[in-house]
LUMVOFI-438031 format. One line per 4 residues: number of its first residue (from 1); their letters; for each residue z, y, x of N, C-alpha, C. Coordinates in pm, 1 decimal, decimal comma, padded with zeros to 6 digits. Last residue first. Example, Ala and Ser with C-alpha at 12.3 -4.5 7.8 and 13.67 -1.06 7.14 Angstrom:
2 = SA = 00708,0/-00225,0/01285,0/00714,0/-00106,0/01367,0/00787,0/00003,0/01290,0 | 00780,0/-00569,0/01319,0/00780,0/-00450,0/01230,0/00780,0/-00330,0/01320,0
This chain:
259 = XXXX = -00101,2/-00473,6/-02665,1/-00131,5/-00340,9/-02695,7/-00259,1/-00333,0/-02790,5 | -00076,8/-00758,0/-02613,8/00016,1/-00711,7/-02712,2/-00012,2/-00548,9/-02748,4 | -00279,5/-00781,1/-02442,1/-00285,5/-00825,9/-02593,4/-00216,4/-00764,1/-02650,4 | -00378,5/-00602,3/-02186,9/-00267,6/-00649,8/-02249,8/-00278,0/-00675,5/-02398,1
255 = XXXX = -00576,2/-00456,7/-02055,6/-00601,7/-00596,3/-02062,0/-00477,0/-00675,9/-02130,9 | -00483,7/-00198,1/-02025,7/-00578,5/-00211,2/-02129,8/-00615,9/-00375,0/-02126,6 | -00301,2/-00202,6/-01848,3/-00245,7/-00224,3/-01982,5/-00381,8/-00226,8/-02078,1 | -00420,7/-00162,3/-01596,0/-00393,6/-00291,2/-01649,9/-00322,1/-00315,6/-01770,8
251 = XXXX = -00454,2/00105,2/-01603,3/-00571,1/00025,0/-01599,2/-00542,0/-00120,3/-01650,7 | -00175,5/00193,9/-01602,3/-00286,7/00231,0/-01721,1/-00389,9/00137,7/-01717,6 | -00111,0/00087,0/-01342,2/-00047,7/00040,3/-01454,6/-00124,8/00078,4/-01582,4 | -00255,0/00218,2/-01193,9/-00287,5/00083,6/-01171,5/-00215,9/00050,0/-01327,4
247 = XXXX = -00177,0/00500,6/-01230,0/-00308,0/00468,9/-01244,4/-00338,0/00292,3/-01261,3 | 00056,4/00467,1/-01133,0/00037,5/00512,5/-01248,8/-00082,4/00467,8/-01304,1 | 00044,8/00400,6/-00846,7/00101,0/00305,3/-00928,6/00077,9/00359,7/-01073,0 | -00098,3/00636,0/-00758,1/-00165,3/00504,7/-00753,4/-00097,1/00414,0/-00851,3
243 = XXXX = 00101,8/00847,9/-00819,9/-00006,9/00821,5/-00859,6/-00095,9/00724,5/-00881,7 | 00309,4/00744,1/-00639,5/00313,4/00742,1/-00768,3/00202,9/00762,5/-00852,1 | 00199,6/00762,2/-00365,0/00218,8/00638,0/-00413,8/00222,5/00632,9/-00587,9 | -00012,1/00955,7/-00212,0/00045,3/00956,8/-00362,8/00072,4/00844,7/-00419,5
239 = XXXX = -00028,0/00871,9/00059,0/-00069,2/00992,8/00009,9/-00011,2/01036,2/-00151,0 | 00043,3/00609,3/00074,5/00151,6/00682,0/00092,4/00117,8/00841,4/00064,9 | -00099,9/00382,3/00035,5/-00136,3/00494,9/-00059,8/-00009,9/00575,4/-00032,5 | -00111,3/00122,6/00188,8/-00190,6/00257,6/00237,9/-00199,5/00335,9/00145,1
235 = XXXX = -00115,6/-00092,6/-00074,1/-00060,4/-00031,4/00019,9/-00139,7/00069,7/00089,6 | -00046,5/-00265,0/-00397,7/-00121,3/-00173,1/-00334,2/-00038,7/-00124,3/-00194,8 | 00001,2/-00488,6/-00594,5/-00002,5/-00500,9/-00482,5/-00086,1/-00394,3/-00379,8 | 00169,0/-00561,2/-00917,7/00080,1/-00465,8/-00869,6/00088,0/-00463,3/-00710,2
231 = XXXX = 00251,7/-00839,1/-01061,6/00285,9/-00746,7/-00968,9/00178,9/-00679,2/-00881,3 | 00310,2/-00975,7/-01348,3/00204,7/-00945,0/-01282,4/00240,9/-00842,0/-01183,5 | 00576,7/-01226,5/-01415,3/00517,6/-01094,7/-01368,1/00406,7/-01095,3/-01310,3 | 00493,3/-01542,1/-01612,9/00548,7/-01447,6/-01512,1/00528,8/-01305,7/-01495,1
227 = XXXX = 00330,0/-01728,3/-01742,3/00423,7/-01597,2/-01812,6/00521,4/-01542,9/-01742,8 | 00073,6/-01920,3/-01781,3/00152,8/-01840,9/-01681,2/00202,6/-01746,5/-01782,6 | -00082,0/-02137,7/-01899,0/00062,4/-02097,6/-01946,0/00137,5/-01998,9/-01850,7 | -00339,1/-02159,9/-01821,7/-00228,4/-02247,4/-01733,3/-00088,3/-02201,7/-01790,5
223 = XXXX = -00466,2/-01976,5/-01975,9/-00501,0/-02133,1/-02007,7/-00404,3/-02213,5/-01929,9 | -00368,0/-01722,5/-01882,5/-00324,9/-01773,9/-02027,8/-00356,6/-01930,0/-02016,5 | -00519,8/-01731,5/-01654,8/-00376,3/-01750,5/-01646,5/-00325,5/-01772,9/-01785,1 | -00786,7/-01715,1/-01759,9/-00739,3/-01824,6/-01672,7/-00559,2/-01841,0/-01661,2
219 = XXXX = -00764,5/-01458,1/-01852,4/-00784,3/-01561,4/-01938,1/-00762,2/-01712,2/-01882,0 | -00723,7/-01318,2/-01633,5/-00632,9/-01306,5/-01724,9/-00616,6/-01431,5/-01837,4 | -00995,2/-01354,4/-01517,7/-00867,6/-01390,5/-01453,7/-00786,8/-01404,1/-01542,8 | -01156,0/-01245,7/-01709,8/-01161,6/-01386,0/-01680,8/-01053,0/-01428,4/-01617,0
215 = XXXX = -01077,5/-00959,8/-01701,5/-01041,9/-01049,9/-01834,8/-01059,7/-01216,5/-01819,9 | -01131,2/-00896,7/-01441,0/-00992,1/-00910,4/-01483,4/-00955,4/-00999,9/-01615,9 | -01318,2/-00980,1/-01193,9/-01329,5/-00990,3/-01337,9/-01205,2/-00993,7/-01387,5 | -01337,9/-00808,2/-00903,0/-01269,3/-00865,4/-00971,4/-01317,9/-00869,3/-01131,3
211 = XXXX = -01467,1/-00608,1/-00729,7/-01557,4/-00706,7/-00786,7/-01475,4/-00805,2/-00898,2 | -01323,0/-00295,5/-00775,7/-01404,3/-00366,1/-00700,7/-01472,0/-00496,3/-00766,0 | -01187,4/-00110,3/-00956,7/-01252,1/-00056,1/-00834,1/-01332,6/-00149,8/-00729,7 | -01023,0/-00241,1/-01137,0/-01150,1/-00167,0/-01176,6/-01242,7/-00114,1/-01058,5
207 = XXXX = -00722,4/-00194,5/-00984,6/-00799,8/-00268,8/-01057,7/-00903,0/-00194,4/-01119,5 | -00759,5/-00020,3/-00660,1/-00687,5/-00014,9/-00785,7/-00767,6/-00102,8/-00875,2 | -00741,1/-00261,4/-00368,2/-00831,5/-00151,0/-00450,3/-00728,8/-00137,1/-00568,4 | -00705,6/-00378,0/-00048,8/-00627,2/-00361,2/-00167,6/-00687,5/-00235,6/-00258,9
203 = XXXX = -00926,4/-00520,2/00170,7/-00853,8/-00365,7/00126,8/-00840,3/-00377,3/-00026,0 | -01089,5/-00729,0/00296,1/-00935,0/-00718,7/00260,7/-00887,0/-00618,2/00259,7 | -01389,6/-00785,3/00118,8/-01312,8/-00708,0/00231,5/-01178,2/-00656,1/00205,0 | -01543,7/-00882,6/-00077,1/-01455,1/-00962,5/-00011,0/-01419,8/-00889,7/00136,7
199 = XXXX = -01654,3/-00656,6/-00216,6/-01729,4/-00720,4/-00121,1/-01643,8/-00815,1/-00009,9 | -01332,3/-00566,2/-00310,5/-01492,8/-00528,2/-00307,0/-01537,2/-00571,8/-00189,2 | -01057,7/-00634,5/-00522,0/-01153,7/-00629,7/-00400,6/-01264,2/-00609,7/-00404,9 | -00746,6/-00520,3/-00661,2/-00871,1/-00553,0/-00676,3/-00949,7/-00530,0/-00551,4
195 = XXXX = -00443,1/-00678,8/-00732,9/-00513,5/-00575,0/-00678,8/-00669,7/-00610,0/-00730,9 | -00158,9/-00836,6/-00771,8/-00260,9/-00790,5/-00828,2/-00310,2/-00674,1/-00752,1 | 00035,2/-01141,7/-00710,4/-00012,4/-01013,8/-00663,8/-00140,9/-00956,1/-00719,2 | 00239,5/-01351,8/-00883,0/00139,2/-01307,7/-00865,1/00142,2/-01161,7/-00779,7
191 = XXXX = 00432,2/-01648,8/-00929,7/00431,5/-01537,5/-00910,7/00290,4/-01481,5/-00847,1 | 00414,1/-01930,6/-00958,7/00549,6/-01871,3/-01003,1/00528,7/-01732,6/-01001,6 | 00190,9/-02188,6/-00974,2/00180,0/-02029,9/-00964,5/00299,4/-01985,4/-01037,6 | 00172,2/-02445,5/-01016,1/00246,8/-02393,8/-00903,6/00256,0/-02254,8/-00889,4
187 = XXXX = 00045,2/-02475,5/-01263,9/00199,5/-02451,7/-01297,2/00262,4/-02416,9/-01153,9 | -00266,4/-02400,8/-01116,4/-00175,1/-02417,0/-01233,0/-00036,4/-02383,8/-01222,8 | -00450,2/-02451,3/-00895,7/-00296,2/-02427,0/-00876,0/-00205,9/-02453,1/-00999,7 | -00658,8/-02459,7/-01040,4/-00636,3/-02560,0/-00972,0/-00483,8/-02546,7/-00921,9
183 = XXXX = -00686,0/-02225,5/-01234,6/-00679,6/-02331,6/-01289,6/-00628,2/-02472,0/-01193,5 | -00718,9/-02046,1/-01006,9/-00585,0/-02033,3/-01093,2/-00555,8/-02163,8/-01184,5 | -00961,0/-02105,0/-00904,1/-00822,9/-02118,6/-00828,8/-00710,6/-02112,9/-00901,0 | -01120,1/-02061,6/-01097,3/-01082,6/-02166,4/-01057,9/-00980,5/-02203,2/-00956,8
179 = XXXX = -01093,8/-01767,0/-01130,8/-01050,1/-01841,8/-01242,0/-01035,5/-01988,8/-01192,9 | -01185,7/-01702,9/-00835,2/-01064,3/-01679,6/-00877,2/-01041,4/-01780,3/-01011,3 | -01327,6/-01885,1/-00589,9/-01369,8/-01839,8/-00740,5/-01241,4/-01810,0/-00802,4 | -01323,4/-01800,7/-00264,3/-01288,2/-01879,4/-00393,2/-01310,6/-01803,2/-00483,9
175 = XXXX = -01354,9/-01634,2/-00025,9/-01450,8/-01687,7/-00092,5/-01446,0/-01791,8/-00220,0 | -01115,6/-01484,8/00051,4/-01172,2/-01626,8/00160,9/-01256,6/-01700,4/00068,4 | -01121,6/-01291,1/-00121,5/-01153,2/-01280,1/-00007,4/-01192,9/-01382,3/00076,9 | -01023,9/-01401,3/-00351,0/-01160,0/-01372,4/-00360,0/-01211,4/-01335,5/-00185,1
171 = XXXX = -00771,3/-01449,3/-00261,3/-00840,3/-01568,2/-00318,9/-00999,1/-01523,6/-00327,9 | -00656,8/-01196,4/-00256,4/-00661,1/-01292,7/-00109,7/-00784,4/-01382,2/-00133,8 | -00657,5/-01090,9/-00490,4/-00738,8/-01066,3/-00410,4/-00750,3/-01133,7/-00284,1 | -00438,0/-01260,3/-00609,5/-00575,0/-01259,6/-00661,0/-00684,1/-01214,5/-00547,7
167 = XXXX = -00195,7/-01412,9/-00451,6/-00245,4/-01300,0/-00439,8/-00402,0/-01285,4/-00477,3 | 00038,1/-01625,7/-00618,8/-00101,5/-01604,2/-00592,4/-00138,3/-01462,2/-00569,2 | 00269,9/-01771,7/-00455,0/00251,5/-01641,9/-00509,9/00093,3/-01633,4/-00494,8 | 00375,3/-02110,8/-00546,4/00287,3/-02020,7/-00494,7/00293,7/-01908,7/-00544,3
163 = XXXX = 00638,5/-02313,3/-00386,9/00546,6/-02287,1/-00509,2/00442,1/-02184,1/-00450,2 | 00930,9/-02541,2/-00356,3/00806,4/-02458,2/-00274,1/00693,5/-02437,3/-00366,6 | 01095,1/-02673,0/-00475,4/01132,1/-02551,4/-00447,8/01020,9/-02468,1/-00357,8 | 01046,4/-02934,5/-00482,7/01011,2/-02853,8/-00599,7/01033,0/-02714,2/-00593,6
159 = XXXX = 00883,5/-03043,7/-00184,3/00993,5/-03000,5/-00254,8/00958,8/-02922,4/-00396,0 | 00689,7/-03148,9/00011,4/00741,3/-03230,6/-00091,8/00852,3/-03165,6/-00171,8 | 00534,9/-03083,0/00241,3/00674,5/-03049,8/00215,7/00750,9/-03120,6/00102,7 | 00259,4/-03185,1/00190,8/00347,2/-03256,0/00284,1/00513,4/-03173,3/00289,3
155 = XXXX = 00208,5/-03056,0/-00039,8/00211,9/-03196,2/-00060,4/00299,1/-03247,2/00052,9 | 00234,4/-02793,4/00023,8/00289,2/-02830,2/-00106,5/00325,9/-02990,7/-00081,1 | 00024,3/-02792,1/00230,5/00166,6/-02758,4/00242,1/00260,4/-02813,3/00153,9 | -00201,8/-02865,3/00052,9/-00154,4/-02931,5/00165,7/-00028,0/-02895,8/00208,8
151 = XXXX = -00238,5/-02630,0/-00094,8/-00192,9/-02758,4/-00178,9/-00134,4/-02839,2/-00064,3 | -00258,0/-02425,2/00110,2/-00164,1/-02408,5/00005,3/-00111,2/-02547,1/-00044,0 | -00524,2/-02493,8/00208,6/-00397,7/-02497,3/00290,4/-00261,6/-02520,7/00210,7 | -00683,1/-02465,1/-00024,5/-00650,7/-02603,3/00026,7/-00538,3/-02617,4/00145,0
147 = XXXX = -00639,9/-02194,4/-00068,3/-00594,7/-02271,6/-00183,0/-00577,4/-02401,4/-00093,5 | -00571,1/-02014,1/00255,5/-00651,1/-02035,5/00099,2/-00595,0/-02145,9/00010,4 | -00408,8/-02005,4/00472,8/-00492,2/-01902,8/00431,6/-00581,3/-01911,5/00292,4 | -00123,9/-02049,2/00642,3/-00171,3/-02083,0/00494,3/-00298,3/-01984,8/00457,7
143 = XXXX = -00190,2/-01904,6/00902,0/-00200,6/-02030,3/00890,2/-00219,8/-02073,0/00758,8 | -00422,0/-01612,1/00801,7/-00288,0/-01653,3/00822,6/-00282,5/-01808,5/00816,1 | -00654,4/-01536,6/00713,2/-00612,2/-01513,8/00853,4/-00504,6/-01551,8/00895,5 | -00579,5/-01429,6/00376,3/-00673,3/-01453,4/00502,0/-00630,0/-01426,1/00646,1
139 = XXXX = -00315,8/-01600,7/00257,2/-00360,8/-01461,2/00305,2/-00448,9/-01520,5/00418,0 | -00088,9/-01748,5/00009,9/-00206,0/-01757,1/00099,1/-00253,5/-01617,9/00140,7 | 00257,4/-01716,5/-00004,5/00137,0/-01630,1/-00034,6/00029,1/-01671,7/00066,7 | 00486,2/-01914,9/-00167,8/00441,9/-01871,3/-00027,1/00298,2/-01824,9/-00082,4
135 = XXXX = 00821,8/-01871,6/-00267,9/00666,5/-01871,1/-00341,3/00563,3/-01796,4/-00236,6 | 01060,2/-02071,6/-00317,9/00999,1/-02011,0/-00225,2/00831,0/-01992,4/-00271,2 | 01322,0/-02033,6/-00555,0/01196,3/-02089,4/-00528,9/01113,4/-02019,9/-00409,1 | 01670,8/-02107,1/-00549,5/01551,7/-01998,5/-00532,3/01452,8/-02062,6/-00495,1
131 = XXXX = 01906,2/-02225,7/-00560,3/01802,2/-02248,8/-00658,6/01728,2/-02122,7/-00661,2 | 02049,5/-02287,0/-00337,9/02079,2/-02136,0/-00398,9/01967,8/-02144,8/-00518,6 | 01965,0/-02540,8/-00255,7/02123,5/-02489,0/-00253,7/02131,4/-02347,5/-00347,4 | 01691,1/-02509,4/-00215,0/01764,1/-02584,1/-00324,5/01896,3/-02548,7/-00336,1
127 = XXXX = 01691,0/-02333,4/-00008,7/01643,0/-02257,6/-00159,4/01692,8/-02359,1/-00228,4 | 01765,6/-02489,2/00205,8/01836,0/-02383,3/00174,4/01823,7/-02328,9/00039,4 | 01535,4/-02682,7/00184,6/01692,1/-02717,3/00190,1/01757,4/-02614,1/00128,7 | 01335,3/-02501,6/00217,3/01357,8/-02553,7/00115,4/01497,2/-02593,4/00079,4
123 = XXXX = 01364,0/-02439,5/00517,8/01397,1/-02338,3/00404,5/01418,3/-02392,7/00283,8 | 01286,1/-02713,3/00597,5/01432,1/-02693,5/00606,4/01468,4/-02549,8/00534,9 | 01037,4/-02717,6/00522,4/01109,3/-02813,0/00477,2/01281,3/-02790,0/00489,0 | 00923,4/-02517,8/00655,9/00944,7/-02498,7/00519,0/01029,1/-02620,3/00471,2
119 = XXXX = 00889,3/-02615,2/00923,2/01019,3/-02498,8/00891,7/01022,0/-02489,1/00741,6 | 00721,1/-02821,1/00907,4/00864,9/-02841,6/00933,1/00971,2/-02741,9/00907,7 | 00509,1/-02671,7/00831,5/00587,1/-02775,7/00727,0/00686,0/-02791,1/00758,3 | 00462,6/-02509,9/01056,6/00512,0/-02449,3/00947,6/00566,5/-02535,8/00826,1
115 = XXXX = 00407,7/-02679,8/01239,0/00519,0/-02611,9/01272,6/00556,8/-02552,0/01134,4 | 00148,6/-02746,0/01146,0/00281,6/-02892,2/01147,1/00405,5/-02807,9/01175,2 | 00019,9/-02541,8/01203,1/00048,6/-02601,0/01052,3/00161,4/-02695,2/01052,5 | -00003,3/-02531,4/01459,2/00083,0/-02428,8/01404,8/00120,1/-02463,8/01257,5
111 = XXXX = -00162,5/-02745,9/01500,9/-00011,7/-02756,5/01567,8/00058,4/-02662,0/01490,0 | -00407,2/-02643,6/01408,1/-00322,7/-02769,2/01362,5/-00204,7/-02786,2/01402,5 | -00460,0/-02410,6/01531,5/-00403,9/-02419,9/01406,3/-00346,1/-02524,3/01342,9 | -00531,8/-02338,4/01792,4/-00405,9/-02414,7/01779,9/-00364,9/-02416,6/01640,1
107 = XXXX = -00748,2/-02204,8/01780,7/-00765,7/-02320,0/01889,4/-00647,2/-02392,3/01850,6 | -00702,4/-02003,1/01570,7/-00826,8/-02103,2/01561,7/-00808,3/-02221,7/01660,7 | -00395,3/-01905,3/01499,0/-00501,3/-01919,0/01630,3/-00596,0/-02005,4/01606,9 | -00263,1/-01722,8/01211,1/-00336,9/-01843,7/01270,0/-00392,5/-01810,8/01396,7
103 = XXXX = 00018,1/-01533,9/01163,3/-00122,1/-01524,2/01186,6/-00151,9/-01664,3/01268,7 | 00297,1/-01685,1/00956,6/00235,2/-01624,2/01072,1/00094,1/-01633,6/01073,7 | 00313,3/-01723,1/00589,3/00285,9/-01774,8/00738,4/00253,5/-01679,0/00819,9 | 00517,8/-01538,6/00353,3/00390,2/-01612,7/00383,2/00399,5/-01655,4/00518,0
99 = XXXX = 00717,9/-01542,9/00031,6/00716,2/-01526,1/00150,7/00575,5/-01570,2/00208,7 | 00927,2/-01427,2/-00200,8/00773,4/-01428,5/-00173,1/00791,3/-01440,0/-00020,3 | 01152,2/-01569,7/-00399,9/01133,5/-01520,9/-00279,4/00982,5/-01556,7/-00261,6 | 01301,5/-01607,5/-00714,1/01172,9/-01609,9/-00655,2/01171,2/-01523,9/-00529,8
95 = XXXX = 01500,3/-01578,1/-00883,9/01511,3/-01694,7/-00850,9/01362,5/-01749,2/-00760,6 | 01734,7/-01276,5/-00872,1/01599,0/-01356,1/-00902,1/01588,4/-01466,8/-00828,3 | 01976,2/-01170,9/-00817,5/01952,7/-01232,5/-00923,1/01820,7/-01258,7/-00963,7 | 02068,3/-01125,9/-00563,8/01989,6/-00998,2/-00638,4/01989,1/-01061,3/-00775,9
91 = XXXX = 02157,6/-01349,9/-00466,1/02262,5/-01258,5/-00500,7/02183,7/-01140,0/-00578,3 | 01885,8/-01467,8/-00432,9/01996,0/-01535,0/-00519,6/02102,7/-01431,3/-00571,7 | 01792,0/-01315,5/-00228,2/01723,8/-01325,3/-00350,0/01821,9/-01365,8/-00445,7 | 01961,2/-01354,1/-00019,9/01960,3/-01223,9/-00059,0/01900,9/-01243,6/-00206,2
87 = XXXX = 01947,1/-01613,2/00055,9/02060,6/-01577,7/-00026,5/02057,7/-01433,7/-00065,7 | 01679,4/-01579,1/00154,9/01718,5/-01679,5/00040,6/01824,9/-01598,5/-00045,4 | 01725,4/-01416,9/00355,5/01636,8/-01361,8/00250,2/01676,7/-01448,7/00126,0 | 01824,1/-01601,0/00542,9/01893,6/-01487,4/00525,6/01850,6/-01397,5/00344,7
83 = XXXX = 01589,9/-01718,7/00599,4/01714,0/-01792,8/00529,6/01785,3/-01684,6/00499,3 | 01447,3/-01507,0/00724,1/01421,7/-01577,9/00609,3/01520,3/-01670,3/00540,8 | 01608,0/-01439,5/00946,7/01590,6/-01345,5/00845,2/01553,0/-01425,9/00730,4 | 01550,3/-01671,3/01110,3/01716,5/-01648,1/01066,6/01720,8/-01548,7/00934,7
79 = XXXX = 01273,8/-01646,9/01134,3/01345,5/-01736,8/01071,9/01476,5/-01724,1/01024,7 | 01216,8/-01376,0/01259,7/01156,6/-01413,7/01136,5/01236,0/-01510,9/01078,0 | 01348,9/-01370,1/01526,9/01379,1/-01281,4/01424,4/01322,9/-01356,4/01285,0 | 01227,6/-01579,0/01652,5/01365,8/-01543,3/01649,3/01442,9/-01463,7/01556,2
75 = XXXX = 00952,3/-01536,9/01597,0/01013,8/-01638,7/01510,0/01190,9/-01620,4/01520,3 | 00856,9/-01180,6/01570,0/00877,3/-01315,9/01650,7/00978,1/-01405,4/01565,8 | 00671,6/-01014,6/01345,1/00811,5/-01032,0/01397,0/00796,1/-01183,7/01469,0 | 00420,8/-00983,2/01205,9/00433,9/-00934,9/01356,4/00563,5/-00954,5/01422,3
71 = XXXX = 00563,7/-00983,9/00880,9/00447,8/-01003,4/00979,1/00472,6/-00918,8/01116,9 | 00725,6/-01096,1/00713,2/00766,4/-01067,0/00831,1/00643,1/-01054,4/00935,6 | 00797,6/-01025,8/00394,4/00673,3/-01066,7/00484,6/00715,1/-01038,6/00646,3 | 00969,9/-01133,1/00149,7/01000,9/-01090,9/00298,3/00873,4/-01129,7/00385,8
67 = XXXX = 01093,9/-01015,0/-00153,6/00985,8/-01064,6/-00065,7/01040,9/-01042,2/00055,8 | 01206,3/-01094,5/-00499,1/01236,8/-01043,1/-00365,3/01123,6/-01085,9/-00300,7 | 01074,7/-01040,6/-00843,5/01099,6/-01115,4/-00695,3/01146,2/-01033,2/-00586,3 | 01124,9/-00879,2/-01039,7/01017,9/-01005,4/-01039,1/01021,1/-01085,3/-00943,3
63 = XXXX = 01371,9/-00748,4/-01194,0/01352,5/-00804,1/-01078,5/01274,7/-00905,7/-01055,2 | 01371,3/-00511,9/-01423,0/01351,0/-00645,3/-01392,6/01324,1/-00652,8/-01268,1 | 01541,1/-00237,8/-01548,4/01438,1/-00289,9/-01472,3/01436,2/-00415,0/-01425,4 | 01744,9/-00084,0/-01644,8/01649,9/-00186,8/-01750,1/01548,0/-00220,7/-01640,2
59 = XXXX = 01885,9/00085,0/-01473,5/01760,7/00141,5/-01534,9/01691,0/00061,9/-01634,2 | 02126,9/-00071,3/-01465,2/02117,5/00078,6/-01531,7/01976,8/00124,1/-01572,2 | 02001,2/-00280,7/-01311,3/02049,0/-00283,3/-01446,6/02077,6/-00165,8/-01535,3 | 01945,8/-00134,7/-01081,9/01827,5/-00220,2/-01153,6/01894,6/-00231,8/-01311,8
55 = XXXX = 02204,0/-00071,3/-01010,3/02085,2/00054,6/-01024,7/01988,8/-00031,2/-01136,2 | 02310,8/-00300,5/-00958,1/02379,8/-00191,6/-01074,1/02248,8/-00088,1/-01079,2 | 02150,9/-00441,7/-00738,3/02194,8/-00474,9/-00861,8/02206,3/-00386,0/-00977,1 | 02254,5/-00231,3/-00541,9/02097,0/-00252,5/-00601,4/02082,6/-00309,4/-00725,8
51 = XXXX = 02542,1/-00280,7/-00509,6/02465,6/-00123,5/-00557,9/02304,9/-00147,4/-00643,6 | 02506,1/-00535,5/-00431,6/02587,8/-00479,0/-00573,2/02515,7/-00355,4/-00634,2 | 02381,1/-00506,6/-00210,6/02332,1/-00603,5/-00286,1/02384,7/-00567,6/-00452,3 | 02541,1/-00348,4/-00049,8/02446,3/-00300,2/-00077,4/02376,4/-00368,8/-00200,0
47 = XXXX = 02797,3/-00511,6/-00035,9/02794,1/-00376,2/-00104,4/02664,6/-00348,4/-00144,1 | 02693,9/-00735,2/00091,7/02742,0/-00740,2/-00021,8/02727,0/-00614,2/-00118,1 | 02395,7/-00617,2/00304,6/02532,5/-00681,5/00289,1/02579,4/-00668,0/00143,8 | 02117,6/-00620,8/00464,6/02168,4/-00624,9/00316,5/02281,7/-00688,4/00309,5
43 = XXXX = 02047,3/-00604,4/00715,2/02114,6/-00506,6/00666,3/02170,2/-00531,0/00512,3 | 01887,0/-00830,5/00767,6/01997,8/-00810,6/00837,3/02069,6/-00696,3/00799,9 | 01659,0/-00788,3/00589,9/01778,4/-00891,8/00572,8/01888,2/-00878,3/00637,6 | 01628,5/-00455,2/00481,7/01582,2/-00566,7/00564,0/01701,9/-00642,1/00570,4
39 = XXXX = 01666,0/-00197,2/00363,3/01714,7/-00323,1/00270,0/01645,6/-00461,4/00335,1 | 01604,1/00035,4/00463,8/01726,6/00012,7/00416,0/01770,0/-00133,7/00367,4 | 01325,7/-00044,5/00547,1/01412,9/-00000,1/00666,2/01569,3/-00002,6/00610,4 | 01164,9/-00316,3/00394,4/01192,2/-00160,0/00372,9/01340,7/-00136,4/00479,1
35 = XXXX = 01124,0/-00573,4/00361,3/01099,4/-00514,9/00501,6/01133,6/-00364,6/00487,6 | 01190,1/-00672,5/00134,8/01309,9/-00677,8/00208,0/01238,8/-00611,0/00363,8 | 01091,8/-00538,6/-00153,4/01027,8/-00579,3/-00034,3/01157,6/-00586,0/00069,7 | 01111,8/-00658,5/-00514,3/01206,4/-00611,0/-00384,0/01156,4/-00642,4/-00241,3
31 = XXXX = 00908,4/-00570,6/-00740,7/00934,2/-00671,6/-00637,2/00998,4/-00607,4/-00506,7 | 01025,1/-00510,4/-01057,3/00966,9/-00490,9/-00938,3/00987,2/-00586,8/-00849,2 | 00931,2/-00411,4/-01440,8/00994,3/-00476,9/-01305,8/00946,2/-00434,0/-01145,9 | 00804,3/-00262,6/-01583,9/00929,1/-00329,1/-01644,4/01008,8/-00406,9/-01524,3
27 = XXXX = 00696,5/00054,1/-01546,5/00687,4/-00054,1/-01511,9/00820,1/-00111,5/-01541,9 | 00689,9/00357,4/-01590,7/00664,5/00270,5/-01703,1/00661,0/00100,0/-01674,3 | 00767,6/00563,9/-01447,5/00610,2/00545,4/-01474,9/00584,4/00443,0/-01582,2 | 01026,9/00526,8/-01454,8/01006,7/00633,5/-01495,1/00869,0/00644,1/-01523,8
23 = XXXX = 01045,0/00319,9/-01266,7/01076,0/00268,4/-01423,4/01025,3/00417,3/-01501,9 | 00946,4/00429,0/-01050,9/00873,0/00303,2/-01090,7/00919,0/00276,1/-01234,1 | 01150,5/00614,1/-00965,8/01024,5/00648,6/-00990,6/00955,0/00528,4/-01088,8 | 01379,6/00438,5/-00948,2/01366,8/00546,1/-01029,4/01259,7/00550,0/-01081,3
19 = XXXX = 01276,1/00294,7/-00721,3/01328,7/00225,6/-00811,9/01334,8/00324,6/-00957,4 | 01262,6/00497,5/-00523,9/01164,5/00419,8/-00565,2/01180,1/00356,2/-00696,4 | 01509,1/00608,7/-00514,5/01419,5/00675,9/-00537,3/01298,3/00601,2/-00600,7 | 01661,8/00402,9/-00385,7/01692,5/00410,4/-00498,5/01600,1/00528,8/-00581,8
15 = XXXX = 01516,0/00365,6/-00129,3/01495,4/00276,2/-00229,2/01547,0/00323,2/-00363,5 | 01317,2/00668,8/00003,1/01446,1/00595,3/-00028,8/01422,8/00492,4/-00131,8 | 01000,7/00593,2/00131,0/01064,2/00664,6/00048,6/01214,8/00564,2/00038,8 | 00796,6/00461,0/00307,8/00962,2/00509,9/00365,0/01030,7/00580,8/00269,1
11 = XXXX = 00647,9/00285,0/00090,0/00659,9/00324,4/00225,2/00808,2/00330,4/00256,4 | 00554,4/00220,3/-00157,7/00599,7/00322,7/-00144,1/00656,5/00376,5/-00008,0 | 00506,9/-00050,1/-00132,5/00376,2/00043,4/-00167,2/00401,1/00190,1/-00133,5 | 00721,4/-00216,5/-00158,8/00659,2/-00160,8/-00024,5/00542,4/-00081,3/-00026,4
7 = XXXX = 00756,2/-00280,5/-00418,7/00812,9/-00166,5/-00340,9/00752,3/-00118,9/-00212,0 | 00515,7/-00372,6/-00623,8/00593,1/-00387,1/-00486,0/00639,1/-00254,9/-00451,5 | 00573,1/-00362,3/-00966,9/00515,4/-00294,5/-00863,2/00575,8/-00356,4/-00723,5 | 00467,5/-00539,4/-01281,5/00559,2/-00490,6/-01181,1/00475,3/-00440,5/-01071,1
3 = XXX = 00459,3/-00616,2/-01624,9/00373,3/-00569,2/-01515,0/00486,2/-00517,6/-01406,3 | 00399,7/-00863,7/-01850,0/00520,3/-00802,5/-01774,4/00437,3/-00751,6/-01637,8 | 00240,3/-00868,0/-02178,4/00226,3/-00873,8/-01988,9/00350,2/-00816,7/-01951,8
């Protein structure tokens, strides 16, 4: 089992310190979050990309993905930064960029969905050039909210460069059966976010502190032949991010057949 951690959970820590810390805890990979103040798309020049790659190589730390969640940013910022993030992901040496959609407005979701389709058609053209896969993350309350939305987006865009980042807690929050969701999406899942969820409330918890049956979940992932990273996604942990990251790793290792 390849376990990674999202750097965004460490908040305002310096990125080089985050990477050192995660390797010391025992993670084999990271999701490099491009919302970090030092690593935003408009700041990631060739020198910073090279230095980041060198540190990852020195630490022996894999890059599970890059991600750009532009929550709350207007489209004038979001769109060019997403195009830039595709290039950054490729230059960092990962073929996966995790992205999401903007918040849905119930009265205009249909037209918003049409805009998302057209936007991703253009983004996938750039992703194809750089051999990067856009892993879209369905999330409660966003335009791409659940598995039916995700399936419709992939059908409408029709690009092999569009796939799924399955946040397992999000599937539970919107009332889906997690094993069924995994089996339905199947090979379209190229990346994951792991956390626990209690009572379908969108609050990310340590594995074991909520309602998710992790044994059944991992069995479903095994059935579809998933062999990517399992990336822990915890936020609001600034009180002790290292402690939270360590606890998550210890709990998830209990499910590792190799152990």
